[in-house]
N, C-alpha and C positions, 0 to 999 in steps of 0.2 A: 670706297666705303669710310663711313663717318668713326667707326670704330678702330682703333687703333692699335689693340691689344692684339697679342699674337693667338690664332685660336689653333686648337687642336680636337681633331674625331677620333671617337671611339667607337667601333665599330663592334659590335655583337650578333652573333647569330651566323643566319646561312648569307650564301653568297649573293642573294637578289639583294640583301640589306649590304654589302658591297660596293653593289652596283650604284644604289640610292645615293652613299657616304662620297662613292668617287663622283658622283654626279654635283653635288653638294661642294664639296670641295674646288671643281674648277669653276662652279658660280662664286665662290669667294675671291677665288684669284683672276677672276676675270674682272670684280668688283676692286680690284688692286687691295684684296686683303692681305695679311700675313699668316701663311699655314706653318706649323710646326708638327713632326710626328710625336715627339714626347711631351706629352700633358704636362707635365715638370715644368717645360719652359713656356706654357701656357698662361693665357692671362683669362682667356675664354676655352671651358671644354663644351662641345656637344656631344652626347651618348646618344648613339643611335642604337634603341635597344630592340632585345627580343621578347617575345612573351608567348609561344609557342608550347612549350610544356614547363611544367613546374623547374625543373635543374635549370632551364633555360631563363624564369623568369627570378627567380633567386638571385641568379648570377649577376642581371641586369638590375635589380633593385641593390645587392652589394657594391657595384659600381658605382651606382646613383650614390648611395650612402658616403662612400670614399670620396666623391667628388665633393659633396655636400659640408664632408669634414677640413679638406683641404679648405674650403671656402671660409669657414667661419675662422680657419687660423690664419685666414690672410694672404693664404698663396695662391688664389685663383679669385677672381674679379666677379665671374659669372658662370652659372651650371646652367645649361642647355639639354632639355632630355627631347628626344624624337621616337620616330620608329614604332615599331608592333605592340611593346607596353604601353606604351604611351597611348597609342590608339583606343587600345582596350581598355586601360584601366584610369584613362586621363583625371576625370573627378575625384578617383578614389586617391591619386597619387596626390593631387593639387593639395588634400587633407593632412594624408599623413606623411610627405615629404615636403612643405610648403617652403622649405629653404632652396630648393630649384628656383631659379628665375623666370624661364617658361619651360612651358609644355606644348608638344606639335604630336602630330599625329604622322602619320607615313606619309613619304614625298610630296611634304608641306615646304617646299624649296622658297615659294616667295615669303611665306610666314617667317622662316630662318632667316633670309637674308635681309628682311625688313628691321626684325629684331637686331642683326646688326648694322644695320645702317647703312645696306647696298640695296641694290634691284636687279629684279630675277631678268639675266640676258634669254627670254621664252627661243630666239630662233639657234642658241647655242645649246640647249638640253640636249641634243644626243652626245655632245663632247663631252668626255672625262677626265679626270687625273686619275690615274692608272695608279694604284698600289700593288700591285701584282709587277713581277717582271712583263716588259711590255710584250714578248711574246705569246705570252697566252691570255685571253681575256675573255671575262663573261660576257653574254649576250642576252640580257632578259627583253624575252620576246610578248609578252603578257604580263598583266597583272591582274590579281584577285582568282575567283574560284568559281565554280557553278556547283561542283559536286558536293553533294551532301554529307559526306562521310562523319559516321557520329563523333566520330574522337579528335575531329580537325577544328582548331577555331579560327583557321587562316581565314574563311570569307565574313567573319565578325570582324578581323582586322584590317582587313586588304579590299573587302567588298566581293564585288561581280566580277566575272573574266570580262578582261578589256584587251584584246590584240594591238598591239603597236602597230601602225600602219606599215607597211613593207618599206615604203620610202625613207620613210623614217629610221627604220632597222638596216638599211641598205644604206644609208648616208652616214649613219652610225658605226657601221663597217668600214667604210671606205676612210674614216679619219681615224678608227683603230689600226687599219693595215698600214694608211701614214705613217702610223708612232710606232710602226714595226711589229705590231700582232700577225702571229703566223697561225693559231690556234685560235679557235672560237671555240666559246663553251656555251650551248644554247640552254639556257635555263625559264622557269616558269614555274606555276604551282601544277599546271599539266601544259606542257609541251605541244601534246597531240593535239589539243582543243585549239591551236593557234587557226586563227582566221572565221572560225563559226559565226562569231559576232559582227565580222563585218561583211563576209560572202556568202554567210550561211549555210558553209560547208567548212569542214576542215582541209587547210591550205596549207600546214606544214609543210609539204614534198614541194608545193613550190617556191616556198621562202628558202628552203634549205638548196635547193638547184641556183634562186637567183643568188643568194649569199656566195654558193662555192665559185660564179664566174667574178668574184671581186680580185681581182691581181692582189698578191700577197698572201692571200689566205691558202693553208696549205692541209689542215685537218678543220673538219667540224664536229663537232660531238655533241650529241643530243642527252640530256638527262630529263628527270621527271617527265615520263611516259607513262600517262595512266592506260592502264590495260583494258579497261570495258569496252572502249570503243577504239582501238589502235586502228589507223587508216589503212586499208590493205595496201596502196598505193606508196605510202612510206615505207614500208618493205622492200617494195622494188627499188624504190629509191636510193636506198640506204644499200642495197646490192649492188647496185649499175654505178652510181656516183663515186669515182674514186677518190675526191676529197675527204667525201663523209666518211668519218671513222666508223668498221665496221663494229658499234659498240654501241649498247643501248642501256640507259638505266630506267628499270620499271620498280616503283614500288609496288609490292602485291599486299604485306602489312600480313597475309595470312590465306592457308588453303583450306581450312575447315568451310563448308558451305553455311552452317551453323552461325560462326563465327563474321566470315564474309557479309551472311543476311543482315545481323546485328549492325556491325561495321557501316552498312549502307554503301556497299561499294560498288553493287551495281554488276558484280559479274558472280561465275560460279568456281566453283574449282575444276570439273572438265572443260571450262572457257580458257581459266586461266593456262590450264596444259594445254589445250590445244594451241592458243596462241603463242605459246612457248617454243612446242616443238616446232611450229610453221617458220617460226624465227630462226632455229637455228639450221632448218633443213634449206632455207630459200636464203639465206646470208652465211655465205661462207666464211670462215672462223671468226662469228661471232662472239662478242663477249657480251656477255649480259651481267647488269650489278641488278642486284635489288635489296630492299630494306622490309626487314619483317617488325611485328610488333609480339610481345609477349605477356600474357597478365591481363589481357581485356577481360571484363570481366564474367563474360558466359565462356569463356576459355576452359575447357574440362581436360585432366588429365587425358582423355581422349584426343581431343581436338589436339593439343600440345603435339601427342605421338604422332599421331598424321602428320602435324608440321614438320619435324623431327625425321619421317620418313619421305618426306616430300623434299626436303634439302638433301638429303642423301641421294635420291633417286635422280634430281636434276641435276645437279651438281653444278651449281652457280660459281661463275667464274670470281664475282665480289658479290658480297655478303655483309649487311651490318645489321643488328638489331636494337630497339629501342623498347624500354619498358613501358609500360602503357600508364599515361599519366591521365588524371580526371583533370576534366576543364570545364569550368563555368558555363554555362548556356550553350552547352553541345548539347544533341541529344541523347549521348551516352552519360550524362550527368547523374540522370534520374538511376542509371543501372549502379551506382554508387563505386567505391572502390574493394570489392570482398578479399580479391586475392593478397594476398601479403606481400609486400615489397621484397622478404628474403624469398619468395616463392619464383615472383616474377624474376627477378636478377639470375637466380639458381637456373631457369628456364632458357634465359638470355646466355648463359655463360655453355650449357650443354649445346643448344646450337651453333655459338661459335666454337666451340671445343670441335665439332662434326664437320663445322667450314674450316677450319685450322688444317685438317687432315685433307679437305677436298684439294684445299688450295694448294698446300706441300708440291699433293701429285700433279695438279696441272702446271705449276713451273716447272716440275721435274721435268714434263714433258716439252718441255721447250731447250733441253740442255744440246748443243748442236745446232740450234736455230737461228736464222737471221733475223734481226728484227730493225724496224727503222725506228728511231727513238729522237725524241726533243730533248735536249740540253736545258732545264732548269735553272741548276746552281750546281755551286762548289762546297764539299761538307764534308770537311777532315780529309781522307787520303783519296776521296771519290768525285767524280763527275756523277751527278743524282738527274738521271734521264727517264724518259716515260717513252711506251709506246703507246701502240694506238689502242691498247687493252685498259689503258691508265690515265683515270680523269685526275686534276690535279687536288691535292688536300687529301682526298679521301682514297685512294687504291695504291697498288702496291708502285713499286718505283725500281727502274733499272740502274746499279751501279757500277760505275766502269772505273776503274784505278786511274788515277793522276802519272800517267807514265809519258802519254802525248802531250806535249804543251800548246799544241795548236786548235785543240778541241776549243770551241768557242760554246758560251753560253747564249740561248737562242737559237740556236742554228742543229738542224736534221744531223745525223749522222747513222750509217750501218754497222749493225754489230753482231756479233756472235755470243749466244749465251753459253758460259762455260760451270756455270754454278747456279744453285738457288737455296732456297728454303721457304719457308709457311707463306713469308711477306714478300719477297725482293729477287730478283733475279741478280744475278753477278755476269758481265759480260764483258769483252775487250773489242777493239775498234776489228769491222771485216778486212781481211787480208791484209 
């Protein structure tokens, strides 16, 4: 690489951006570039931005402006901006923040490497420089999205759905397993759509079964599974394959038929409930995570009441809530933003209070039970682990007092749950 400056990559937004940054970091390393974690120690900063909702966009802009300020002070030589925000607003950003040296879109590894004086190693794109502990890694199985959700700008930034070839994903997983990865967390805009653009049908079950055959992989976790066309064979695959965690993340967004129709979700309230109960009936011990949106433009008090009752009825194991963010060039933009932010937040808080009680009760039900946990890290006086019920970064954790010094980060252990609260379990080693 011609550039001799140290390079630091700042990653904002979701786990999909994390994977993109890890691929770019490995390419820089393959070009003999010098990478540093601390931007203060770098000559070049690359900011991998998020442009999903207003709060994320503002965070990205703040980070860009801070980097530009450091450049003006002579503390940085170059600022490069990439990712979703740059893809979506490149021309505007070039006008508004011209002190950024170059703007790139999503996954433009070749352009960024060329800017740094390197070249893209196409045959090694599946290799990554992991930024998380090696025992758990994300696997991005597709890019883009074909769903017409009214509130979502992902297709604008990431384009049409495009599955990654299965052999490429198997190769990437073998690479990860050789580096010590034991848990794969499958991500995409919609993981259930995998394969439809290649095979003409959804082949996520085939992919899961093939990945589970790779030595070293012990857990496979499925995130971002769209509810409208959830493949029936996927239910059986999760239930029958011991390496696939009995865990599904299904972003539902709402339960009111009028809101779902305006959101263009392609599913009704009845079909949503039918799917959820089918999953629970056919997959023993299943953990279901979902996300909801409050304050969508046509959400009435009755719609919100229905949503609260639904959360109480179904008792999700894991649940997160976003407030509606009006986004340019989405089909919901014409609806405006009639519900005050204060009301959106109040509704969000009400649901999270409901979920807090549900979570406390579910956790309490695990007292005295044994769980297999993967140890993520040491924090204070505890080993921090996760069970099959817990995705990294977003879910609850299992805390084990540091008494047994032979426990190792990145290994599996059997523990007995001895206490709980609304968010976490407390456990000791079994036996």
